[in-house]
C-alpha positions as CSV (number, residue, x, y, z in Angstrom):
1,M,-32.0,45.1,65.3
2,A,-30.6,41.6,65.2
3,A,-30.2,39.9,61.9
4,P,-32.5,36.9,61.2
5,A,-31.0,33.6,62.0
6,A,-31.0,32.5,58.4
7,A,-28.9,35.6,57.5
8,R,-26.4,34.9,60.3
9,D,-26.0,31.2,59.2
10,P,-26.3,30.9,55.5
11,Q,-25.7,27.1,55.6
12,P,-28.8,25.0,55.6
13,A,-29.6,23.1,58.7
14,H,-29.0,19.8,57.0
15,S,-25.6,20.7,55.4
16,D,-23.7,18.3,57.7
17,S,-25.8,15.4,56.7
18,V,-25.4,16.3,53.0
19,R,-21.6,16.6,53.3
20,S,-21.3,13.3,55.1
21,A,-23.5,11.6,52.6
22,D,-21.2,12.8,49.8
23,R,-18.2,11.3,51.5
24,P,-17.4,7.7,50.4
25,I,-17.7,5.0,53.1
26,R,-14.2,3.9,52.4
27,A,-11.4,5.4,50.2
28,K,-11.3,4.1,46.7
29,G,-8.2,2.1,45.9
30,R,-5.9,2.9,43.0
31,E,-7.4,1.5,39.8
32,A,-5.4,-1.3,38.2
33,P,-4.1,-1.1,34.6
34,L,-6.7,-1.8,31.9
35,P,-6.3,-5.6,31.5
36,L,-6.3,-6.2,35.3
37,S,-9.1,-3.7,36.0
38,L,-11.3,-5.5,33.4
39,Y,-10.4,-8.8,35.0
40,Q,-11.6,-7.5,38.4
41,T,-15.2,-7.4,37.0
42,A,-17.5,-10.4,36.6
43,V,-17.7,-9.7,32.9
44,G,-14.0,-9.7,32.5
45,K,-13.6,-13.0,34.4
46,K,-16.3,-14.6,32.2
47,W,-14.4,-13.5,29.1
48,V,-11.2,-14.9,30.5
49,M,-12.9,-18.2,31.4
50,A,-14.5,-18.5,28.0
51,L,-11.3,-17.7,26.0
52,T,-9.1,-20.0,28.0
53,G,-11.8,-22.6,27.7
54,V,-11.5,-22.3,23.9
55,A,-7.7,-22.8,24.1
56,L,-8.1,-25.8,26.4
57,L,-10.8,-27.3,24.3
58,G,-8.6,-27.0,21.2
59,F,-5.8,-28.9,23.1
60,V,-8.2,-31.7,24.1
61,L,-9.5,-32.1,20.6
62,F,-5.9,-32.1,19.2
63,H,-4.8,-34.6,21.9
64,T,-7.7,-36.9,21.2
65,F,-7.2,-37.0,17.4
66,G,-3.5,-37.5,17.9
67,N,-4.0,-40.5,20.1
68,I,-6.0,-42.2,17.4
69,K,-2.6,-43.2,16.0
70,L,-2.6,-45.8,18.8
71,Y,-4.9,-47.9,16.5
72,L,-2.5,-47.7,13.6
73,G,0.1,-49.9,15.1
74,V,3.5,-50.4,13.5
75,I,4.4,-48.5,10.3
76,E,7.7,-48.2,8.3
77,H,9.6,-45.0,8.7
78,N,13.0,-44.5,6.9
79,G,13.2,-48.2,6.4
80,E,12.6,-49.0,10.1
81,P,9.5,-50.3,11.8
82,I,8.1,-48.0,14.5
83,Y,4.8,-47.6,16.2
84,D,3.0,-44.7,14.6
85,I,2.1,-43.0,17.9
86,D,5.8,-43.0,18.9
87,L,6.6,-41.3,15.6
88,Y,3.9,-38.8,16.3
89,A,5.3,-38.0,19.7
90,E,8.7,-37.5,18.3
91,G,7.2,-35.2,15.6
92,L,5.8,-33.0,18.4
93,R,9.3,-32.6,19.9
94,E,10.6,-31.7,16.4
95,L,8.0,-29.0,15.7
96,L,9.5,-26.3,13.4
97,T,13.0,-27.5,13.7
98,P,15.5,-26.3,12.7
99,I,13.9,-22.8,13.0
100,F,13.4,-23.7,16.7
101,P,15.8,-25.9,18.7
102,R,14.3,-29.3,19.4
103,T,11.4,-29.3,21.9
104,W,11.5,-25.5,22.3
105,L,8.2,-24.9,20.5
106,L,6.6,-27.8,22.3
107,W,7.6,-26.3,25.6
108,L,6.2,-22.9,24.5
109,L,2.9,-24.5,23.7
110,R,3.0,-26.3,27.1
111,G,3.6,-23.0,28.8
112,G,0.7,-21.4,27.1
113,L,-1.6,-24.3,28.1
114,I,-0.4,-24.1,31.7
115,A,-1.2,-20.3,31.7
116,A,-4.6,-20.9,30.2
117,F,-5.3,-23.7,32.7
118,V,-4.3,-21.4,35.7
119,L,-6.4,-18.5,34.4
120,H,-9.4,-20.8,33.7
121,I,-9.3,-22.2,37.3
122,H,-8.7,-18.8,38.9
123,S,-11.5,-17.1,37.0
124,A,-13.9,-19.9,37.8
125,Y,-13.0,-19.8,41.5
126,S,-13.2,-16.0,41.8
127,L,-16.5,-15.9,40.0
128,T,-17.8,-18.5,42.5
129,R,-16.6,-16.3,45.3
130,M,-18.2,-13.2,43.8
131,N,-21.5,-15.0,43.4
132,A,-21.4,-16.4,47.0
133,Q,-20.8,-12.9,48.4
134,S,-23.5,-11.2,46.4
135,N,-26.3,-13.8,46.6
136,I,-29.0,-13.6,49.2
137,A,-29.9,-16.8,51.0
138,Y,-32.9,-18.6,49.5
139,Q,-36.1,-18.5,51.6
140,S,-37.3,-21.7,50.0
141,K,-35.9,-24.8,48.5
142,R,-34.2,-24.2,45.2
143,D,-36.0,-25.2,42.0
144,W,-33.6,-26.9,39.6
145,L,-36.0,-27.3,36.8
146,A,-34.3,-24.7,34.7
147,A,-30.8,-26.0,35.3
148,N,-29.4,-29.3,34.1
149,F,-27.0,-31.7,35.7
150,A,-24.0,-30.4,33.7
151,S,-24.5,-26.8,34.8
152,R,-25.0,-27.7,38.5
153,S,-22.0,-29.9,38.6
154,M,-19.4,-27.7,36.8
155,R,-17.3,-27.0,39.9
156,Y,-17.2,-30.7,40.8
157,T,-16.4,-32.0,37.3
158,G,-13.8,-29.3,37.1
159,I,-12.1,-30.6,40.3
160,I,-12.3,-34.2,39.0
161,V,-10.8,-33.1,35.6
162,L,-7.9,-31.3,37.4
163,A,-7.2,-34.4,39.6
164,Y,-7.3,-36.6,36.4
165,L,-4.9,-34.3,34.6
166,I,-2.4,-34.6,37.4
167,F,-2.8,-38.4,37.5
168,H,-2.5,-38.6,33.7
169,L,0.7,-36.6,33.6
170,A,2.2,-38.6,36.5
171,D,1.2,-41.8,34.8
172,L,2.1,-41.3,31.1
173,T,4.3,-38.2,30.9
174,W,6.5,-38.3,34.0
175,G,6.3,-42.0,34.7
176,W,6.0,-41.5,38.5
177,L,3.4,-44.2,39.2
178,P,4.6,-47.7,40.2
179,H,1.9,-49.7,38.4
180,T,3.8,-49.8,35.1
181,D,7.3,-50.0,33.6
182,W,7.5,-46.5,32.1
183,E,10.1,-45.7,29.4
184,R,10.7,-42.3,27.9
185,G,9.6,-42.0,24.3
186,E,7.8,-45.4,24.3
187,V,4.3,-44.1,24.0
188,Q,2.6,-47.2,22.7
189,A,4.3,-49.4,25.3
190,N,3.5,-47.0,28.2
191,V,-0.2,-46.6,27.2
192,V,-0.7,-50.4,26.9
193,N,1.2,-51.2,30.1
194,S,-0.8,-48.6,32.0
195,L,-4.3,-49.2,30.7
196,S,-4.0,-53.0,30.9
197,N,-4.6,-52.5,34.6
198,P,-8.4,-52.5,34.9
199,A,-8.3,-50.1,37.9
200,V,-6.4,-47.5,35.9
201,A,-8.6,-48.1,32.9
202,I,-11.7,-47.4,35.0
203,I,-10.1,-44.2,36.3
204,Y,-9.6,-43.0,32.7
205,I,-13.1,-43.9,31.7
206,V,-14.8,-42.2,34.7
207,A,-12.6,-39.1,34.4
208,N,-13.4,-38.7,30.7
209,V,-17.1,-39.0,31.3
210,M,-16.7,-36.1,33.7
211,L,-14.6,-34.2,31.2
212,A,-17.3,-34.6,28.5
213,V,-20.0,-33.3,31.0
214,H,-17.8,-30.4,31.8
215,I,-17.1,-29.6,28.1
216,Y,-20.8,-29.8,27.2
217,H,-21.9,-27.1,29.6
218,G,-18.7,-25.1,29.1
219,V,-19.1,-24.9,25.3
220,Y,-22.8,-24.1,25.7
221,S,-22.3,-21.3,28.3
222,M,-19.2,-20.0,26.5
223,F,-21.3,-18.2,23.9
224,Q,-23.3,-16.5,26.6
225,S,-20.1,-15.3,28.3
226,L,-18.9,-13.8,25.0
227,G,-22.2,-12.0,24.4
228,I,-23.7,-14.4,21.9
229,N,-27.0,-15.1,23.6
230,N,-30.0,-15.2,21.3
231,P,-32.8,-17.8,21.3
232,N,-32.4,-18.2,17.6
233,Y,-28.9,-19.6,18.2
234,N,-29.6,-21.8,21.2
235,G,-30.2,-24.9,19.1
236,V,-26.9,-24.4,17.3
237,R,-25.1,-23.8,20.7
238,R,-26.6,-27.0,22.1
239,G,-25.8,-29.0,19.0
240,L,-22.2,-27.9,18.9
241,A,-21.7,-28.5,22.6
242,T,-23.2,-32.0,22.3
243,A,-21.2,-32.9,19.2
244,L,-17.8,-31.8,20.8
245,A,-18.6,-33.6,24.1
246,V,-19.6,-36.8,22.3
247,I,-16.6,-36.8,20.0
248,I,-14.2,-36.3,22.9
249,L,-16.0,-38.9,25.1
250,I,-16.1,-41.6,22.5
251,G,-12.5,-41.0,21.4
252,N,-10.9,-40.9,24.9
253,V,-13.0,-43.7,26.4
254,S,-12.3,-45.9,23.4
255,F,-8.6,-46.1,24.3
256,P,-8.8,-47.9,27.7
257,I,-11.5,-50.2,26.3
258,A,-9.4,-51.0,23.2
259,V,-6.4,-51.8,25.4
260,L,-8.4,-54.1,27.7
261,T,-9.9,-55.9,24.7
262,G,-6.6,-56.3,22.9
263,I,-7.5,-54.1,19.9
264,I,-4.6,-51.8,20.9
265,D,-1.6,-53.8,21.9
266,Y,2.2,-53.6,22.1
267,D,4.5,-56.3,20.6
268,P,8.2,-55.5,20.8
269,S,9.0,-58.3,18.4
270,L,7.4,-56.3,15.6
271,L,10.2,-53.7,16.0
272,S,13.0,-56.1,15.5
273,G,12.7,-55.9,11.7
C-alpha cells in the first residue's frame, strides 16, 4: 500500500514561499562603528545638528560681543594709543601664551568651528534628503498654518548665511575684495573702510537679518532634537530663541549703521600720540 502523500513529503506545500519570505530582499551591509552608525539615523543627525548649532551659536555670540569694542575707539595700552578692537584681535592671537605658541590656540578653535560648520551643513542636507525620500507626495495644497516663516525658510537662510560667511571672511579676514584697502591687524580701519561702502553695508544688514531668522528657529527646534519637548517648556524655548536672535540681530546690524552714520570711525591721527 502506497504511503500517503503527506508522509512522502513532510514539507508543507507553502514551504518555498515561507523560505523566500524569510530571505532579505538585499544583503545587509556591514554595520559602521557606533558613532557613525548612530549618525546614519535621523535621530543621530538631529543630535549632531543640534550640538554643532550650540557650538556655532556660542561663536556668534562671542563674536558679536567682541565686536562691541568697535564703539570704544582709542584706548591707552602700555603707554601707547591703540584702537581697542585692534588690541582685542591681538589678544585672540595671544590666547594662553606662552603655554601655547602664538596663534596656535586660535587656530585650534578655528579648526573646531570649521568641523562644527561642516557637520552642521552635512547633517542638515542629509536630513533633507532622508525626508524627501520618505515623504509621500501631498494630494492637496499644503497647509502652512502650523509652520512659521522661520521654520519654512531654514534651508534658504542657511544658504544665505553660508554665502555671507564666505563674503565676510574674504572681506575682513583675508582682504581679498577690491573695494577697500585692507591691512593685516588693522581691524578698526578695515571695518570702517569696508562698511563705509553702502552696498557692502546693505549686504551685512540683510545677511544678519537672515542669520537672526535662522538662529530663532534653530534654537527653538534644538530642544526638540535633544528630546526636550514638553508643552510646559515651549514658552521658555520661544522666549530664549527670541532673545538670542534679537541680541545678535541688534548687535550685528548696529555695526554697519554706526559706520555709515559716523558713530564708529577711524582716525589715524589719534594713533600718533
